[in-house]
C-alpha positions as CSV (number, residue, x, y, z in Angstrom):
1,X,26.3,-43.4,-64.9
2,X,29.8,-44.3,-63.7
3,X,30.6,-45.0,-60.1
4,X,33.1,-42.2,-60.1
5,X,30.4,-39.7,-61.3
6,X,28.0,-41.0,-58.6
7,X,30.5,-40.5,-55.9
8,X,31.3,-37.0,-57.0
9,X,27.6,-36.1,-57.1
10,X,27.0,-37.5,-53.6
11,X,30.1,-35.7,-52.2
12,X,28.6,-32.4,-53.4
13,X,25.4,-33.0,-51.5
14,X,25.1,-31.5,-48.0
15,X,25.4,-34.2,-45.4
16,X,22.6,-34.5,-42.9
17,X,23.8,-33.4,-39.4
18,X,24.0,-35.9,-36.6
19,X,22.6,-33.3,-34.2
20,X,20.3,-30.4,-34.3
21,X,20.8,-27.3,-32.2
22,X,17.4,-26.2,-30.7
23,X,17.2,-23.3,-28.2
24,X,20.6,-24.1,-26.9
25,X,19.8,-27.8,-26.6
26,X,21.8,-30.4,-28.6
27,X,19.3,-32.9,-30.0
28,X,20.4,-36.1,-31.8
29,X,19.0,-36.7,-35.3
30,X,18.3,-40.3,-36.2
31,X,17.7,-40.9,-39.9
32,X,15.9,-43.9,-41.3
33,X,15.3,-44.8,-45.0
34,X,12.2,-46.8,-45.5
35,X,11.1,-48.3,-48.8
36,X,7.5,-48.2,-47.6
37,X,7.6,-44.5,-46.8
38,X,5.8,-42.2,-49.3
39,X,7.0,-38.9,-47.9
40,X,9.5,-37.4,-45.6
41,X,8.3,-37.4,-42.0
42,X,9.6,-36.2,-38.6
43,X,9.0,-37.6,-35.1
44,X,10.0,-36.0,-31.9
45,X,10.7,-38.7,-29.3
46,X,10.4,-37.1,-25.8
47,X,11.6,-40.2,-24.0
48,X,14.8,-40.7,-26.0
49,X,15.3,-36.9,-26.5
50,X,15.9,-37.2,-30.2
51,X,14.4,-36.3,-33.6
52,X,13.6,-39.1,-36.0
53,X,13.7,-38.4,-39.7
54,X,12.2,-41.0,-42.0
55,X,13.0,-40.8,-45.7
56,X,11.5,-42.6,-48.7
57,X,14.0,-44.6,-50.8
58,X,15.9,-42.5,-53.3
59,X,15.4,-39.1,-51.6
60,X,18.7,-37.1,-51.8
61,X,20.4,-35.6,-48.8
62,X,19.9,-32.2,-50.3
63,X,16.1,-32.6,-50.3
64,X,16.2,-34.1,-46.8
65,X,18.4,-31.2,-45.5
66,X,16.0,-28.7,-47.0
67,X,13.0,-30.5,-45.5
68,X,14.7,-30.6,-42.1
69,X,15.5,-26.9,-42.2
70,X,11.9,-26.0,-43.1
71,X,10.6,-28.0,-40.1
72,X,12.8,-26.2,-37.5
73,X,9.8,-24.2,-36.0
74,X,8.0,-27.5,-35.5
75,X,11.1,-29.1,-33.9
76,X,11.5,-26.1,-31.6
77,X,7.9,-26.3,-30.5
78,X,8.2,-30.0,-29.7
79,X,11.5,-29.8,-27.8
80,X,10.3,-26.9,-25.6
81,X,7.8,-29.4,-24.1
82,X,10.5,-32.0,-23.3
83,X,11.5,-32.6,-19.7
84,X,14.7,-31.2,-18.4
85,X,17.6,-33.6,-17.4
86,X,17.8,-34.6,-13.8
87,X,21.3,-36.0,-13.3
88,X,22.3,-38.1,-10.3
89,X,24.4,-35.7,-8.2
90,X,25.2,-34.9,-4.6
91,X,22.3,-33.2,-2.9
92,X,20.0,-34.1,-5.8
93,X,16.6,-35.7,-5.4
94,X,15.3,-38.9,-6.9
95,X,11.6,-39.9,-7.0
96,X,11.2,-43.3,-5.4
97,X,7.6,-44.5,-5.3
98,X,5.6,-42.0,-3.3
99,X,8.6,-40.2,-1.8
100,X,11.6,-38.2,-2.9
101,X,15.1,-39.4,-1.9
102,X,18.1,-37.2,-1.4
103,X,21.5,-38.3,-2.6
104,X,24.3,-38.0,0.0
105,X,27.7,-38.6,-1.4
106,X,31.1,-38.7,0.3
107,X,34.1,-40.5,-1.1
108,X,34.8,-42.3,2.2
109,X,31.3,-43.8,2.4
110,X,30.8,-47.5,1.3
111,X,30.5,-47.7,-2.5
112,X,27.3,-49.7,-2.4
113,X,24.4,-47.3,-2.0
114,X,22.4,-47.5,1.2
115,X,19.0,-46.0,2.0
116,X,18.3,-44.6,5.4
117,X,15.5,-42.3,6.5
118,X,14.9,-41.0,3.0
119,X,18.6,-40.4,2.2
120,X,20.6,-42.5,-0.2
121,X,24.2,-42.7,1.0
122,X,26.8,-43.4,-1.7
123,X,30.6,-43.4,-1.6
124,X,33.5,-44.1,-3.9
125,X,34.8,-42.0,-6.8
126,X,32.6,-39.1,-7.8
127,X,32.6,-40.1,-11.5
128,X,30.9,-43.4,-10.5
129,X,28.1,-41.8,-8.5
130,X,25.5,-42.0,-11.3
131,X,26.2,-45.6,-12.1
132,X,26.0,-46.7,-8.4
133,X,22.7,-44.8,-7.9
134,X,21.2,-46.5,-11.1
135,X,22.5,-49.9,-9.9
136,X,20.7,-49.4,-6.6
137,X,17.5,-48.3,-8.3
138,X,17.6,-51.3,-10.7
139,X,17.9,-53.6,-7.7
140,X,15.0,-52.0,-6.0
141,X,12.9,-52.2,-9.1
142,X,13.7,-55.9,-9.4
143,X,12.7,-56.5,-5.8
144,X,9.6,-54.4,-5.8
145,X,8.2,-55.6,-9.1
146,X,9.0,-59.1,-8.2
147,X,7.0,-58.8,-4.9
148,X,4.2,-57.0,-6.8
149,X,3.9,-59.8,-9.4
150,X,4.2,-62.6,-6.9
151,X,1.4,-61.2,-4.8
152,X,-0.8,-60.4,-7.8
153,X,-0.3,-63.9,-9.3
154,X,-1.1,-65.5,-5.9
155,X,-4.5,-63.7,-5.9
156,X,-5.5,-65.6,-9.0
157,X,-3.9,-68.9,-8.0
158,X,-0.8,-68.6,-10.2
159,X,2.9,-69.3,-9.2
160,X,5.3,-66.4,-9.1
161,X,6.1,-65.4,-12.7
162,X,9.6,-64.8,-13.8
163,X,10.4,-61.1,-13.9
164,X,13.2,-59.3,-15.8
165,X,14.0,-55.7,-16.3
166,X,15.0,-53.5,-19.2
167,X,15.2,-49.8,-20.2
168,X,12.5,-49.8,-22.9
169,X,10.9,-46.6,-24.2
170,X,8.1,-48.2,-26.3
171,X,6.3,-49.9,-23.5
172,X,6.4,-50.1,-19.7
173,X,5.8,-53.8,-19.4
174,X,5.2,-56.9,-21.5
175,X,4.2,-60.6,-21.1
176,X,5.6,-63.4,-23.2
177,X,3.5,-66.3,-24.6
178,X,5.0,-68.4,-21.8
179,X,4.1,-66.0,-19.0
180,X,7.4,-64.3,-18.5
181,X,7.1,-60.7,-17.5
182,X,9.4,-57.8,-18.4
183,X,9.3,-54.2,-17.1
184,X,11.1,-50.9,-17.4
185,X,13.3,-50.5,-14.3
186,X,12.2,-46.8,-14.3
187,X,8.8,-47.7,-12.9
188,X,10.6,-47.7,-9.5
189,X,10.6,-43.9,-9.8
190,X,6.8,-43.7,-10.5
191,X,4.2,-43.5,-7.8
192,X,3.5,-46.9,-6.2
193,X,0.0,-47.2,-7.6
194,X,1.4,-46.7,-11.1
195,X,4.0,-49.4,-10.7
196,X,1.5,-51.8,-9.3
197,X,-1.0,-51.1,-12.0
198,X,1.5,-51.9,-14.7
199,X,2.4,-55.1,-12.9
200,X,-1.3,-56.0,-12.6
201,X,-1.7,-55.4,-16.4
202,X,1.0,-57.8,-17.2
203,X,-0.1,-60.5,-14.7
204,X,-3.6,-60.3,-16.2
205,X,-2.0,-61.0,-19.6
206,X,-0.7,-64.4,-18.2
207,X,-4.4,-65.4,-18.2
208,X,-5.7,-63.4,-21.1
209,X,-3.3,-62.8,-24.1
210,X,-5.6,-60.1,-25.5
211,X,-7.3,-56.8,-24.5
212,X,-10.8,-58.1,-24.4
213,X,-13.5,-57.5,-21.8
214,X,-12.3,-60.4,-19.6
215,X,-8.8,-59.1,-19.6
216,X,-9.9,-55.6,-18.6
217,X,-12.1,-56.9,-15.9
218,X,-9.2,-59.0,-14.4
219,X,-6.8,-56.1,-14.8
220,X,-9.2,-53.7,-13.0
221,X,-9.7,-56.2,-10.2
222,X,-5.9,-56.8,-9.7
223,X,-5.1,-53.1,-9.9
224,X,-7.8,-51.9,-7.6
225,X,-9.4,-50.0,-10.4
226,X,-6.3,-47.8,-10.8
227,X,-5.4,-49.0,-14.3
228,X,-6.8,-46.0,-16.2
229,X,-5.5,-43.5,-13.7
230,X,-2.0,-45.1,-14.0
231,X,-2.2,-45.0,-17.8
232,X,-3.1,-41.3,-17.7
233,X,-0.2,-40.6,-15.3
234,X,2.3,-42.3,-17.6
235,X,1.0,-40.5,-20.6
236,X,1.7,-37.1,-18.9
237,X,4.8,-37.9,-16.8
238,X,6.3,-41.1,-18.3
239,X,8.7,-39.3,-20.6
240,X,10.2,-37.4,-17.6
241,X,11.3,-40.8,-16.0
242,X,13.7,-41.3,-18.9
243,X,15.4,-38.0,-18.2
244,X,16.2,-38.9,-14.6
245,X,19.9,-39.7,-14.4
246,X,20.6,-38.0,-17.8
247,X,22.8,-35.0,-18.3
């Protein structure tokens, strides 16, 4: 088969779309070819707000497009359950631990966000509002999770562990083999007991790098027996945290 013939054949195949329109919502489509895949599969990621399509090696785009079209009822059923976006905007609310903050924006206010009596005051250009609010939330997450981990580590005679933040969707926290802790900054928008339980989980991992009975006993002690309750909360509400600040 000549290269020219192959190119002509591929050019006649319908290209897979980059987005899927579902009930008026634009949903990104992420396609992955896996040599280990035995069949075509779909995954609806509520946190990222996208549909993942995994294809075995050698599957044509024509077959993949037909499969995608046949699965539209399933895609629609999944996306209907997804949270709605909650952009950062004037007058809007932000969950912050156990309370809800209100955003107050005026262009003449200081550009650095400031919290006072449940109101987050932000100034500067309107198109930078979202970025400034997120910057403030990230700083608060760094402060609060740092304080949480320092206090929890002190309970078991450990020095303050290093804490860094990210915006992960696969896990809310992690512990390296050297005892460095990492968390999703979005935990600052979860109830306080949830944030502290995730911190307790990772601090317990500094001592026990497994999920054995001793780990669970220490995690339960550090979290005040809220670990399971926090896990259930994140299973139900965690995806919605990733839609805060999103348009």
